[in-house]
C-alpha positions in Angstrom: -30.8 22.2 27.2 -31.0 22.5 31.3 -34.2 23.6 32.1 -35.9 24.3 35.8 -39.4 23.0 37.5 -40.7 25.4 40.2 -43.8 26.3 41.4 -45.1 30.3 41.7 -47.7 31.6 44.0 -50.1 34.5 42.9 -51.2 37.2 45.3 -54.3 35.5 45.1 -53.5 32.2 45.9 -52.9 30.2 43.0 -50.0 27.8 42.3 -48.6 27.9 39.2 -46.5 24.6 37.6 -43.6 27.0 36.0 -40.4 25.6 34.0 -37.6 28.0 33.4 -35.1 28.1 30.2 -32.1 30.2 30.0 -30.1 33.3 32.0 -33.1 34.4 34.5 -31.4 37.8 34.3 -32.7 37.9 30.7 -35.6 39.9 29.0 -38.4 37.2 30.2 -40.8 35.4 27.3 -43.6 33.7 29.4 -45.6 30.5 27.5 -49.0 30.4 28.9 -50.1 26.9 28.3 -53.1 25.7 26.5 -54.0 24.3 28.7 -50.6 22.3 29.8 -47.2 23.5 29.4 -46.3 21.5 27.5 -48.5 22.5 24.5 -44.8 24.6 23.8 -42.3 22.3 22.4 -39.0 22.1 24.1 -37.4 22.7 20.8 -39.1 26.2 20.6 -38.3 27.2 24.3 -34.1 26.0 23.7 -34.1 28.3 20.5 -35.5 31.6 22.3 -33.6 30.6 25.4 -30.3 30.5 22.8 -32.2 34.0 21.4 -30.9 35.4 24.9 -34.1 35.1 26.3 -35.4 33.8 29.9 -38.1 31.3 28.7 -41.0 30.2 31.2 -43.4 28.1 30.1 -46.3 27.3 32.7 -49.7 25.4 33.1 -53.1 27.1 33.6 -55.0 26.5 36.4 -57.0 23.1 36.6 -53.8 21.5 34.3 -50.5 20.1 35.5 -48.9 21.2 38.3 -50.7 24.1 38.8 -53.9 24.7 41.2 -56.4 22.0 40.9 -59.8 22.7 42.5 -63.0 21.3 40.2 -61.9 21.1 36.7 -65.8 20.1 35.6 -66.8 23.0 37.3 -64.1 25.6 37.7 -65.1 28.6 39.9 -63.1 31.3 37.8 -63.4 32.8 34.5 -60.8 33.8 31.3 -60.4 37.0 33.0 -58.6 35.2 36.1 -56.5 33.0 33.9 -55.6 36.5 32.5 -54.8 38.0 36.0 -52.9 35.0 36.5 -50.4 35.9 33.6 -49.8 38.9 34.6 -49.1 38.4 38.2 -46.5 35.6 36.9 -45.0 38.3 34.6 -44.8 40.7 37.2 -43.0 38.2 40.1 -40.7 37.1 37.7 -39.4 40.4 36.3 -39.6 43.8 37.1 -39.6 45.0 32.8 -42.7 44.2 30.9 -42.8 40.7 29.6 -43.3 39.1 25.8 -46.5 37.0 26.4 -47.2 34.3 24.5 -50.2 32.3 24.0 -51.0 28.9 22.1 -54.6 27.5 21.6 -57.0 28.2 24.5 -53.9 29.9 25.6 -54.0 32.3 23.0 -57.0 33.3 24.2 -55.7 34.3 27.6 -53.1 36.2 26.5 -55.2 38.6 24.2 -57.6 39.2 27.3 -53.9 40.0 29.2 -52.6 41.8 27.2 -55.5 44.2 26.7 -56.9 44.1 30.8 -52.7 44.4 31.7 -51.0 46.4 29.2 -48.3 47.7 31.7 -47.2 44.1 32.3 -46.4 42.9 28.8 -43.7 44.7 26.3 -44.8 42.1 23.1 -47.8 39.4 22.2 -47.4 36.4 20.3 -50.6 34.0 19.0 -50.4 30.8 18.3 -53.3 28.7 16.8 -55.8 30.6 18.5 -59.1 33.0 17.8 -60.5 36.3 19.1 -63.6 34.6 20.5 -64.1 32.1 23.7 -65.2 28.7 23.2 -68.3 28.4 21.4 -70.4 29.9 18.6 -68.1 32.1 15.8 -68.9 35.1 14.1 -70.2 35.2 11.2 -67.0 36.1 9.6 -64.8 33.7 10.9 -64.4 30.0 10.3 -65.5 27.7 12.3 -63.9 24.2 13.2 -64.1 21.4 10.4 -67.3 19.7 11.1 -65.9 16.5 9.4 -63.0 16.8 11.7 -64.5 17.8 14.9 -67.2 14.9 14.2 -64.7 12.3 13.6 -62.2 13.8 17.2 -65.4 13.7 19.5 -66.6 10.6 18.6 -62.8 8.7 19.6 -64.3 6.5 22.5 -62.5 8.1 25.9 -59.9 6.3 27.4 -59.5 4.8 30.8 -57.9 8.0 31.8 -55.5 5.8 34.9 -54.0 3.7 32.0 -51.2 5.6 30.7 -50.6 3.3 27.6 -55.1 3.6 26.8 -54.2 7.7 27.4 -51.3 8.3 24.9 -52.9 5.8 22.7 -56.0 8.5 22.4 -53.9 11.2 21.9 -51.9 9.6 19.2 -55.5 9.1 17.2 -56.5 12.2 18.0 -53.8 14.3 16.8 -53.7 12.3 13.5 -57.5 13.3 13.1 -56.7 16.7 13.5 -53.7 17.2 11.1 -50.7 16.9 14.0 -47.9 14.4 14.5 -49.4 11.7 16.2 -45.9 10.2 17.3 -45.2 13.8 19.1 -48.5 14.0 20.4 -48.0 9.9 21.9 -45.1 11.3 23.7 -46.5 14.9 25.1 -49.2 12.7 26.8 -46.8 10.4 28.4 -45.2 13.1 29.7 -48.4 15.3 30.6 -49.6 11.9 32.2 -46.4 11.2 34.2 -46.2 15.0 36.1 -49.3 14.4 37.6 -48.9 10.6 39.4 -52.3 10.0 41.2 -54.8 12.7 39.5 -58.1 11.6 39.4 -60.1 10.8 36.0 -61.6 14.6 35.9 -58.0 16.1 36.3 -57.0 13.7 33.5 -59.0 14.7 31.7 -58.2 18.0 31.9 -55.0 17.7 31.3 -55.2 16.2 28.0 -58.5 17.8 26.3 -58.2 20.7 28.1 -62.4 20.5 28.9 -62.4 22.6 31.5 -61.9 25.7 29.3 -65.0 24.9 27.9 -66.6 25.8 30.9 -65.0 28.4 31.6 -67.4 32.2 31.8 -65.6 34.0 29.0 -67.7 37.2 29.4 -67.1 39.6 27.8 -66.4 40.0 24.2 -62.8 41.0 24.0 -62.4 41.0 19.6 -63.6 44.6 19.6 -61.1 45.4 21.7 -58.4 44.6 19.9 -57.6 47.4 18.1 -56.7 48.9 21.0 -53.4 47.0 21.3 -50.3 48.9 21.2 -47.4 46.1 21.7 -45.8 44.2 18.7 -47.5 41.3 18.0 -46.8 38.1 16.0 -49.5 35.6 14.8 -48.7 32.2 14.1 -51.1 29.9 12.2 -51.0 26.6 10.8 -51.7 26.5 7.4 -53.7 23.0 7.9 -55.2 23.6 11.2 -58.6 22.0 11.1 -59.7 23.2 14.8 -59.2 26.7 14.1 -59.3 27.1 10.8 -56.3 29.6 9.2 -58.8 32.4 8.8 -59.0 32.8 12.5 -55.4 33.8 12.5 -55.7 36.0 9.5 -58.6 37.9 11.3 -56.2 38.6 14.5 -53.4 40.0 12.1 -55.7 42.2 10.3 -57.3 43.5 13.8 -54.2 43.9 15.9 -52.7 46.8 14.7 -49.4 46.2 12.8 -49.4 42.4 13.5 -47.8 40.0 11.5 -48.9 36.9 10.6 -46.6 33.8 10.2 -48.5 31.1 8.5 -46.6 27.4 8.7 -48.1 25.8 5.5 -47.5 22.1 6.4 -48.3 22.6 10.3 -52.2 22.1 11.6 -52.8 23.3 15.9 -49.6 22.3 17.2 -45.9 23.4 16.7 -43.8 20.7 14.7 -40.1 20.4 16.2 -39.0 21.2 12.6 -40.9 24.8 12.3 -39.1 25.5 16.3 -36.2 27.7 14.5 -38.6 29.7 12.4 -40.8 30.5 14.9 -38.5 31.7 17.6 -36.9 33.7 15.1 -39.7 35.6 14.7 -41.0 35.8 18.3 -36.9 37.3 18.9 -37.6 39.9 16.2 -40.4 41.5 17.9 
């Protein structure tokens, strides 16, 4: 399916890299990257577009083709990323949008829906949790310790070497339980989208490390029962980074939320599950 790559400038002067699929007059589904837009597989974007939606996936700040200033010391907060999502939704359509976030993009999506309820008509949260990076609440499962130890013990690649970066991504995906072949291909695409970028930018693109440096206060978990939009929570049954109990908690705390567990998935959405996820999203 044909897609169009563009940029969008928010009222605050932030440029967001965006990609459009489908009929631009159709209802908008906005996909917040986690952190780059390529966290959302092509197959899912295309299935949503075939279902009659205008699909837009985008890069968070300091990733992909969006505004990059200093990934090692971001001068913005989680709430600014949430405001970016609302500005993008309002700028692309005069109707409220269906907002979806994956991983850390799911945290952005939660805060965006809470802070800007007029901008969004539905919410999909994939492979995420209701608290910021760092220590989790006592009732939420933390990252699998052995997996995280193995993942962060991997030697960092030469971020200027495309093959080394792709190999690092594939090895990391295998540790986390994701498809290493798909991860390698995605890493190559991410690399190619940011030619000439310095090591800090490339690391931000591939590891999302910039997000762990953000100011994510105040807490938002206690506000989730106030969400009043149809919500779908999608979680991999084999997710070792955000174990499935995090998705179960989100589905309990958001009124009327539906939980879809992908039994064979980890943190990424496998291409084989794209049609099922798209159908669930289209049903909201």
